[in-house]
Residue frames as a rotation matrix with the C-alpha (Angstrom) as fourth column:
MET 1
0.024 0.686 -0.727 -1.55
-0.450 0.657 0.605 25.82
0.893 0.312 0.325 10.04
ARG 2
-0.395 -0.286 -0.873 -0.05
0.546 0.692 -0.473 24.11
0.739 -0.663 -0.117 13.15
ARG 3
-0.998 0.027 0.061 -1.07
-0.064 -0.628 -0.775 27.06
0.018 -0.778 0.629 15.37
ILE 4
-0.246 0.963 -0.109 -4.75
-0.890 -0.180 0.419 26.77
0.384 0.200 0.901 14.16
LEU 5
0.103 0.308 -0.946 -4.81
0.009 0.950 0.311 23.05
0.995 -0.041 0.095 15.02
VAL 6
-0.676 -0.408 -0.613 -3.33
0.567 0.244 -0.787 23.61
0.471 -0.880 0.067 18.49
GLY 7
-0.880 0.433 0.197 -5.83
-0.475 -0.822 -0.316 26.54
0.025 -0.372 0.928 19.03
ALA 8
-0.013 0.918 -0.397 -8.70
-0.699 0.276 0.660 24.34
0.715 0.285 0.638 17.95
VAL 9
-0.095 -0.035 -0.995 -7.69
0.427 0.901 -0.072 21.50
0.899 -0.432 -0.070 20.26
LEU 10
-0.942 -0.178 -0.286 -7.36
0.332 -0.351 -0.875 23.93
0.056 -0.919 0.390 23.24
LEU 11
-0.646 0.756 0.105 -10.75
-0.716 -0.649 0.257 25.47
0.262 0.091 0.961 22.29
LEU 12
0.110 0.622 -0.776 -12.33
-0.288 0.767 0.574 22.06
0.951 0.160 0.263 22.30
ALA 13
-0.435 -0.387 -0.813 -10.77
0.556 0.595 -0.581 21.27
0.708 -0.705 -0.044 25.50
PHE 14
-0.995 0.082 -0.063 -12.10
-0.012 -0.694 -0.720 24.33
-0.103 -0.715 0.691 27.19
VAL 15
-0.377 0.905 -0.196 -15.52
-0.817 -0.225 0.530 23.94
0.436 0.360 0.825 25.62
GLY 16
0.067 0.365 -0.929 -15.73
0.032 0.930 0.367 20.43
0.997 -0.054 0.050 26.88
LEU 17
-0.792 -0.610 0.009 -14.60
0.031 -0.055 -0.998 21.44
0.609 -0.791 0.062 30.37
PRO 18
-0.401 0.695 0.597 -18.05
-0.916 -0.297 -0.271 22.22
-0.011 -0.655 0.756 31.83
ALA 19
0.480 0.620 -0.621 -19.24
-0.625 0.738 0.254 18.73
0.616 0.267 0.742 30.70
VAL 20
-0.176 -0.690 -0.702 -16.33
0.215 0.669 -0.712 17.20
0.961 -0.276 0.030 32.63
ALA 21
-0.816 -0.146 0.559 -17.08
-0.411 -0.532 -0.740 19.27
0.406 -0.834 0.375 35.67
ALA 22
0.106 0.970 0.218 -20.60
-0.956 0.038 0.292 17.77
0.275 -0.239 0.931 35.83
GLU 23
0.451 -0.010 -0.893 -19.15
-0.083 0.995 -0.053 14.27
0.889 0.098 0.448 36.11
LYS 24
0.629 -0.245 0.738 -18.17
-0.775 -0.126 0.619 12.88
-0.058 -0.961 -0.269 39.57
ILE 25
0.253 -0.640 -0.725 -14.99
-0.157 0.712 -0.684 10.95
0.955 0.287 0.080 39.64
ALA 26
0.596 -0.103 0.796 -13.81
-0.803 -0.056 0.593 9.06
-0.017 -0.993 -0.116 42.60
VAL 27
-0.155 -0.671 -0.725 -11.31
-0.527 0.677 -0.514 6.39
0.836 0.302 -0.458 43.58
VAL 28
0.747 0.345 0.568 -11.42
-0.663 0.436 0.608 3.38
-0.038 -0.832 0.554 45.96
ASP 29
-0.494 -0.848 -0.192 -8.83
-0.799 0.530 -0.285 0.92
0.344 0.012 -0.939 47.27
ILE 30
0.497 0.768 -0.404 -10.86
-0.615 0.640 0.461 -2.33
0.612 0.019 0.790 47.25
GLN 31
0.089 -0.548 -0.832 -7.99
0.334 0.803 -0.493 -4.52
0.938 -0.234 0.254 48.67
ARG 32
-0.863 -0.413 0.291 -7.51
-0.091 -0.439 -0.894 -2.13
0.496 -0.798 0.341 51.60
VAL 33
-0.116 0.916 0.384 -11.18
-0.929 -0.237 0.285 -2.22
0.352 -0.324 0.878 52.25
ILE 34
0.609 0.408 -0.680 -11.40
-0.281 0.913 0.297 -6.01
0.742 0.010 0.671 52.26
PHE 35
0.036 -0.709 -0.705 -8.24
0.496 0.625 -0.603 -6.58
0.868 -0.328 0.374 54.35
THR 36
-0.913 -0.284 0.294 -8.98
-0.054 -0.628 -0.776 -3.91
0.405 -0.724 0.558 56.95
SER 37
-0.020 0.991 0.133 -12.54
-0.568 -0.121 0.814 -4.92
0.823 -0.059 0.565 57.37
GLU 38
0.095 0.211 0.973 -13.79
-0.982 0.181 0.057 -6.41
-0.164 -0.961 0.224 60.71
VAL 39
0.927 0.356 0.120 -14.42
-0.328 0.922 -0.205 -9.78
-0.184 0.151 0.971 59.04
ALA 40
0.586 -0.761 -0.281 -10.89
-0.045 0.315 -0.948 -10.00
0.809 0.568 0.150 57.62
LYS 41
-0.200 -0.672 0.713 -9.32
-0.819 -0.285 -0.499 -8.99
0.539 -0.683 -0.493 60.96
ALA 42
0.391 0.496 0.775 -11.35
-0.829 0.555 0.063 -11.76
-0.399 -0.667 0.629 62.71
ARG 43
0.995 0.000 -0.102 -10.37
-0.054 0.849 -0.525 -14.38
0.087 0.528 0.845 60.10
GLN 44
0.229 -0.972 0.061 -6.69
-0.297 -0.129 -0.946 -13.35
0.927 0.198 -0.318 60.37
LYS 45
-0.178 -0.260 0.949 -6.76
-0.973 -0.097 -0.209 -13.55
0.146 -0.961 -0.236 64.14
GLN 46
0.702 0.461 0.543 -8.51
-0.539 0.842 -0.019 -16.93
-0.466 -0.279 0.840 63.97
ALA 47
0.852 -0.403 -0.333 -5.96
-0.073 0.539 -0.839 -18.27
0.518 0.739 0.430 61.43
LYS 48
-0.013 -0.946 0.323 -3.04
-0.514 -0.270 -0.814 -17.30
0.858 -0.177 -0.483 63.62
THR 49
-0.087 0.043 0.995 -4.37
-0.972 0.216 -0.094 -19.32
-0.219 -0.975 0.023 66.44
LYS 50
0.842 0.403 -0.359 -4.65
-0.507 0.818 -0.272 -22.63
0.184 0.411 0.893 64.44
PRO 51
0.710 -0.576 0.405 -2.23
-0.036 0.544 0.838 -25.29
-0.703 -0.610 0.365 65.55
ASP 52
0.466 -0.523 0.714 -0.59
0.867 0.430 -0.251 -25.65
-0.176 0.736 0.654 62.18
PHE 53
0.629 -0.113 0.769 -0.01
0.263 -0.900 -0.348 -22.02
0.731 0.422 -0.536 61.88
VAL 54
0.889 -0.223 0.399 1.20
-0.456 -0.366 0.811 -21.64
-0.035 -0.903 -0.428 65.41
GLU 55
0.592 -0.697 0.404 3.65
0.346 0.674 0.653 -24.51
-0.727 -0.247 0.640 64.99
LEU 56
0.397 -0.508 0.764 5.06
0.827 -0.162 -0.538 -22.97
0.398 0.846 0.356 61.62
GLN 57
0.703 -0.085 0.706 5.40
-0.131 -0.991 0.011 -19.62
0.699 -0.100 -0.708 63.24
ALA 58
0.821 -0.430 0.376 7.27
-0.355 0.131 0.926 -21.13
-0.448 -0.893 -0.045 66.30
LYS 59
0.480 -0.665 0.573 9.59
0.752 0.648 0.121 -23.02
-0.451 0.373 0.811 63.91
TYR 60
0.532 -0.245 0.810 10.21
0.552 -0.625 -0.552 -19.85
0.642 0.741 -0.197 61.88
ASP 61
0.789 -0.193 0.584 11.13
-0.498 -0.758 0.421 -17.94
0.361 -0.623 -0.694 65.08
SER 62
0.758 -0.542 0.362 13.32
0.010 0.566 0.824 -20.72
-0.652 -0.621 0.435 66.34
ILE 63
0.383 -0.676 0.629 15.30
0.918 0.353 -0.179 -20.98
-0.101 0.647 0.756 63.12
ALA 64
0.591 -0.203 0.781 15.69
0.190 -0.906 -0.379 -17.19
0.784 0.372 -0.497 62.93
ALA 65
0.830 -0.346 0.437 17.05
-0.542 -0.313 0.780 -17.18
-0.133 -0.884 -0.448 66.56
ASP 66
0.619 -0.639 0.457 19.38
0.449 0.765 0.462 -20.11
-0.645 -0.080 0.760 65.69
VAL 67
0.493 -0.409 0.768 20.68
0.752 -0.244 -0.613 -18.12
0.438 0.879 0.187 62.63
LYS 68
0.683 -0.149 0.715 21.29
-0.245 -0.969 0.033 -15.08
0.688 -0.198 -0.698 64.62
ALA 69
0.782 -0.494 0.379 23.09
-0.366 0.128 0.922 -16.97
-0.504 -0.860 -0.081 67.47
LEU 70
0.558 -0.644 0.523 25.22
0.719 0.690 0.082 -18.79
-0.414 0.331 0.848 64.95
GLN 71
0.581 -0.280 0.764 26.12
0.426 -0.695 -0.579 -15.46
0.694 0.662 -0.285 63.19
GLN 72
0.751 -0.268 0.603 27.15
-0.591 -0.681 0.433 -13.99
0.295 -0.682 -0.670 66.54
LYS 73
0.704 -0.573 0.419 29.24
-0.013 0.580 0.815 -16.98
-0.710 -0.579 0.401 67.40
ILE 74
0.462 -0.598 0.655 30.99
0.887 0.288 -0.362 -16.91
0.028 0.748 0.663 64.00
GLU 75
0.596 -0.221 0.772 31.70
0.146 -0.916 -0.374 -13.21
0.789 0.336 -0.514 64.26
SER 76
0.773 -0.267 0.575 32.96
-0.633 -0.376 0.676 -13.36
0.036 -0.887 -0.460 67.83
GLY 77
0.506 -0.638 0.580 35.19
-0.130 0.609 0.783 -16.29
-0.853 -0.471 0.225 67.29
ARG 78
0.997 0.029 -0.076 36.35
-0.078 0.060 -0.995 -15.70
-0.024 0.998 0.063 63.80
ASP 79
0.437 -0.898 0.053 39.84
-0.826 -0.424 -0.371 -15.05
0.355 0.119 -0.927 64.71
ALA 80
-0.288 -0.515 0.808 40.28
-0.862 0.507 0.016 -18.07
-0.418 -0.691 -0.590 66.89
MET 81
0.691 0.647 0.323 38.45
-0.406 0.716 -0.568 -20.54
-0.599 0.261 0.757 64.58
SER 82
-0.485 -0.748 0.453 40.23
-0.010 0.523 0.852 -23.19
-0.874 0.409 -0.261 62.59
ARG 83
-0.767 0.155 -0.623 39.48
-0.642 -0.180 0.745 -23.73
0.004 0.971 0.237 58.93
GLU 84
-0.801 0.453 -0.391 37.53
0.346 0.884 0.313 -26.76
0.488 0.115 -0.865 59.69
GLN 85
-0.516 0.605 -0.607 35.50
0.680 -0.142 -0.719 -25.08
-0.521 -0.784 -0.338 62.37
ALA 86
-0.583 0.278 -0.763 34.82
-0.443 -0.897 0.011 -22.07
-0.681 0.345 0.646 59.97
THR 87
-0.800 0.302 -0.519 33.74
-0.419 0.337 0.843 -24.52
0.429 0.892 -0.143 57.14
GLU 88
-0.675 0.610 -0.415 31.46
0.704 0.700 -0.117 -26.50
0.219 -0.371 -0.902 59.60
HIS 89
-0.459 0.536 -0.708 29.87
0.304 -0.654 -0.692 -23.23
-0.835 -0.533 0.137 60.83
GLN 90
-0.630 0.212 -0.747 29.36
-0.664 -0.646 0.376 -22.04
-0.403 0.733 0.548 57.28
LYS 91
-0.814 0.390 -0.430 27.74
0.026 0.764 0.644 -25.43
0.580 0.513 -0.632 56.32
ARG 92
-0.571 0.621 -0.538 25.55
0.796 0.258 -0.547 -25.18
-0.201 -0.740 -0.641 59.40
MET 93
-0.566 0.277 -0.776 24.66
-0.079 -0.956 -0.283 -21.60
-0.820 -0.099 0.563 58.45
GLU 94
-0.815 0.203 -0.543 23.61
-0.556 -0.006 0.831 -22.76
0.166 0.979 0.117 54.89
TYR 95
-0.733 0.550 -0.400 21.37
0.509 0.834 0.214 -25.51
0.451 -0.047 -0.891 56.30
LEU 96
-0.466 0.568 -0.679 19.65
0.614 -0.345 -0.710 -23.07
-0.637 -0.747 -0.188 58.71
ARG 97
-0.579 0.289 -0.763 19.10
-0.496 -0.867 0.048 -20.55
-0.647 0.406 0.645 56.01
ALA 98
-0.848 0.342 -0.405 17.57
-0.200 0.499 0.843 -23.32
0.491 0.796 -0.355 53.75
ASP 99
-0.569 0.646 -0.509 15.29
0.803 0.571 -0.172 -24.44
0.180 -0.507 -0.843 56.51
TYR 100
-0.572 0.273 -0.774 14.40
0.231 -0.851 -0.471 -20.75
-0.787 -0.449 0.423 57.23
GLU 101
-0.767 0.192 -0.613 13.48
-0.617 -0.483 0.621 -20.14
-0.177 0.854 0.489 53.56
LEU 102
-0.800 0.496 -0.338 11.43
0.205 0.755 0.622 -23.26
0.564 0.429 -0.706 53.45
VAL 103
-0.426 0.614 -0.665 9.46
0.881 0.115 -0.459 -22.45
-0.205 -0.781 -0.590 56.54
ALA 104
-0.607 0.183 -0.773 9.08
-0.187 -0.979 -0.084 -18.71
-0.772 0.094 0.628 55.34
ARG 105
-0.833 0.358 -0.422 7.58
-0.482 -0.093 0.871 -19.96
0.272 0.929 0.250 51.99
LYS 106
-0.582 0.676 -0.453 5.15
0.708 0.694 0.126 -22.32
0.400 -0.247 -0.883 53.90
LEU 107
-0.470 0.322 -0.822 4.08
0.569 -0.601 -0.561 -19.28
-0.675 -0.732 0.099 56.04
GLN 108
-0.752 0.155 -0.641 3.68
-0.486 -0.787 0.380 -17.10
-0.445 0.598 0.667 52.96
THR 109
-0.850 0.453 -0.270 1.67
0.056 0.586 0.808 -19.87
0.524 0.671 -0.524 51.34
GLU 110
-0.474 0.618 -0.628 -0.66
0.880 0.330 -0.340 -20.00
-0.003 -0.714 -0.700 54.36
VAL 111
-0.445 0.188 -0.876 -1.06
0.230 -0.921 -0.314 -16.26
-0.866 -0.341 0.367 54.40
GLN 112
-0.844 0.181 -0.505 -1.90
-0.531 -0.408 0.742 -16.08
-0.072 0.895 0.441 50.62
GLN 113
-0.748 0.585 -0.314 -4.33
0.437 0.789 0.431 -18.95
0.500 0.185 -0.846 50.98
LEU 114
-0.325 0.578 -0.749 -6.11
0.818 -0.225 -0.529 -16.94
-0.474 -0.785 -0.399 53.75
GLN 115
-0.610 0.085 -0.788 -6.14
-0.234 -0.969 0.077 -13.78
-0.757 0.232 0.611 51.80
SER 116
-0.914 0.297 -0.277 -7.63
-0.192 0.285 0.939 -15.61
0.358 0.911 -0.203 48.85
GLU 117
-0.506 0.753 -0.421 -10.38
0.821 0.570 0.034 -17.12
0.266 -0.329 -0.906 51.10
ILE 118
-0.342 0.346 -0.874 -11.13
0.498 -0.721 -0.481 -13.60
-0.797 -0.600 0.074 52.51
MET 119
-0.833 0.025 -0.553 -11.20
-0.432 -0.654 0.621 -12.05
-0.347 0.756 0.556 49.01
GLU 120
-0.798 0.542 -0.262 -13.64
0.136 0.587 0.798 -14.79
0.586 0.602 -0.542 47.85
GLU 121
-0.389 0.711 -0.586 -15.86
0.921 0.304 -0.244 -14.51
0.005 -0.634 -0.773 50.91
LEU 122
-0.220 0.282 -0.934 -16.12
0.365 -0.864 -0.347 -10.68
-0.905 -0.417 0.087 50.97
GLN 123
-0.962 -0.224 0.156 -16.24
0.229 -0.350 0.908 -10.02
-0.149 0.910 0.388 47.21
PRO 124
-0.340 0.892 0.297 -20.08
0.741 0.059 0.669 -10.16
0.579 0.447 -0.682 46.93
GLN 125
0.402 0.454 -0.795 -20.61
0.863 -0.478 0.164 -7.92
-0.306 -0.752 -0.584 49.98
VAL 126
-0.435 -0.617 -0.656 -17.98
0.354 -0.787 0.506 -5.47
-0.828 -0.012 0.560 48.72
GLN 127
-0.842 0.147 0.519 -19.68
0.509 -0.101 0.855 -5.37
0.178 0.984 0.010 45.32
ALA 128
0.168 0.984 0.054 -23.05
0.862 -0.173 0.476 -4.65
0.478 -0.033 -0.878 46.75
ALA 129
0.347 -0.015 -0.938 -21.70
0.693 -0.670 0.267 -2.03
-0.632 -0.742 -0.222 49.24
LEU 130
-0.718 -0.676 -0.166 -19.78
0.346 -0.554 0.757 -0.42
-0.604 0.486 0.632 46.29
LYS 131
-0.576 0.605 0.550 -22.86
0.657 -0.057 0.751 -0.29
0.486 0.794 -0.364 44.14
GLU 132
0.443 0.776 -0.448 -24.78
0.885 -0.298 0.359 1.43
0.145 -0.556 -0.819 46.87
LEU 133
0.075 -0.550 -0.832 -22.10
0.591 -0.647 0.482 3.84
-0.803 -0.527 0.277 47.51
VAL 134
-0.834 -0.412 0.366 -21.63
0.501 -0.291 0.815 4.72
-0.229 0.863 0.449 43.90
GLU 135
-0.173 0.911 0.375 -25.33
0.792 -0.097 0.603 5.40
0.585 0.401 -0.704 43.70
ALA 136
0.569 0.460 -0.682 -25.48
0.816 -0.422 0.396 7.45
-0.105 -0.781 -0.615 46.88
GLU 137
-0.030 -0.678 -0.735 -22.54
0.358 -0.694 0.625 9.55
-0.933 -0.244 0.263 45.97
GLU 138
0.867 0.473 -0.160 -23.67
-0.011 -0.302 -0.953 9.90
-0.499 0.828 -0.257 42.30
VAL 139
-0.169 -0.982 -0.079 -20.29
-0.321 -0.021 0.947 8.71
-0.932 0.185 -0.312 40.99
THR 140
0.841 0.379 -0.386 -20.08
-0.462 0.133 -0.877 8.56
-0.281 0.916 0.287 37.17
LEU 141
0.457 -0.766 -0.453 -16.38
-0.294 0.351 -0.889 7.31
0.840 0.539 -0.065 37.05
LEU 142
0.857 -0.168 0.487 -14.93
-0.456 0.190 0.869 5.10
-0.239 -0.967 0.086 39.61
LEU 143
0.346 -0.835 -0.428 -11.14
-0.495 0.225 -0.839 4.24
0.797 0.502 -0.336 39.43
GLN 144
0.749 -0.302 -0.589 -9.07
0.611 0.657 0.441 1.63
0.254 -0.691 0.677 41.55
ARG 145
0.916 -0.357 -0.183 -6.81
-0.159 -0.741 0.652 3.68
-0.368 -0.568 -0.736 43.77
ASP 146
0.152 -0.959 0.239 -3.59
0.181 0.265 0.947 1.96
-0.972 -0.100 0.213 42.68
ALA 147
0.042 -0.084 0.996 -4.27
0.994 0.103 -0.033 2.79
-0.100 0.991 0.087 38.99
VAL 148
0.844 0.317 0.433 -4.22
0.376 -0.925 -0.056 6.54
0.383 0.210 -0.900 39.89
ILE 149
-0.146 -0.983 0.110 -1.16
0.655 -0.179 -0.734 8.59
0.741 -0.035 0.670 40.26
PHE 150
-0.996 -0.050 -0.072 -2.79
0.087 -0.660 -0.746 11.40
-0.010 -0.750 0.662 42.26
ALA 151
-0.061 0.974 0.218 -6.29
0.464 -0.166 0.870 12.03
0.884 0.155 -0.442 43.53
ALA 152
-0.445 0.029 0.895 -7.38
-0.630 -0.720 -0.290 14.67
0.636 -0.693 0.339 46.12
PRO 153
-1.000 -0.018 0.025 -8.31
-0.031 0.624 -0.781 13.10
-0.001 -0.781 -0.624 49.40
THR 154
-0.406 0.911 -0.078 -11.89
-0.624 -0.339 -0.704 14.23
-0.667 -0.237 0.706 48.90
LEU 155
0.058 0.365 -0.929 -12.19
-0.959 0.280 0.050 11.86
0.279 0.888 0.366 45.92
ASP 156
-0.786 -0.513 -0.343 -11.17
-0.355 0.831 -0.429 8.81
0.506 -0.216 -0.835 47.91
LEU 157
0.217 0.956 0.196 -14.23
-0.838 0.079 0.540 6.71
0.501 -0.281 0.819 48.96
THR 158
-0.383 -0.494 -0.780 -12.20
-0.065 0.857 -0.511 3.95
0.921 -0.145 -0.361 50.55
ALA 159
-0.994 -0.069 0.087 -13.21
-0.089 0.026 -0.996 4.85
0.066 -0.997 -0.032 54.16
LYS 160
-0.299 0.952 -0.062 -16.80
-0.928 -0.305 -0.214 5.17
-0.223 -0.007 0.975 53.22
LEU 161
0.296 0.429 -0.853 -16.89
-0.662 0.736 0.141 1.85
0.688 0.524 0.502 51.55
LEU 162
-0.700 -0.488 -0.522 -15.16
0.058 0.689 -0.723 0.20
0.712 -0.536 -0.454 54.52
GLU 163
-0.806 0.496 0.324 -17.88
-0.524 -0.341 -0.781 1.61
-0.277 -0.798 0.534 56.72
ARG 164
0.165 0.926 -0.339 -20.61
-0.986 0.145 -0.086 0.11
-0.030 0.349 0.937 54.58
LEU 165
-0.074 -0.247 -0.966 -18.81
-0.351 0.913 -0.207 -3.20
0.934 0.323 -0.154 54.25
ASN 166
-0.956 -0.292 -0.031 -18.49
-0.059 0.296 -0.953 -3.51
0.288 -0.909 -0.300 58.10
ALA 167
-0.481 0.846 0.232 -22.12
-0.775 -0.285 -0.564 -2.63
-0.411 -0.451 0.792 58.53
LYS 168
0.286 0.589 -0.756 -23.17
-0.889 0.458 0.021 -5.22
0.359 0.666 0.654 55.97
THR 169
-0.043 -0.427 -0.903 -21.05
-0.170 0.894 -0.414 -8.01
0.984 0.136 -0.111 57.46
GLN 170
-0.782 -0.294 0.549 -21.98
-0.557 -0.066 -0.828 -7.64
0.280 -0.953 -0.112 61.08
């Protein structure tokens, strides 16, 4: 009985195969399209030149350099350091790391806010370009790229969508 059921399932799978072959499946990475678009690149470049961002980036770089210099100082003078000096250096290192983490979080927040603005700005154009592309390519099933374990490169419409988006936003 079990063999009959397995055979019936296999038969149904093969009988249904031509119907699946007529369908066109594709994948697309919408986030990659948005963040590699010309508009997104321009917005990112513009944001990196804003005084607030430049100041945060400079502070981040400065603290990182201070941490590295203090680490080298501690490592090179470890044998000659008194306990008090070692404790003082360790305390200074903890303060620098806390400052570093705070500035890193601020930078990350700025980047996330910019990404959110770019997504919101480009979403309507991406949807329009995607609709046109799906119709032109006669796609019947479109999947988000990160939800797919494997897809042949010929099924990936990301580059075509990026071209359409860049054309729409110029």
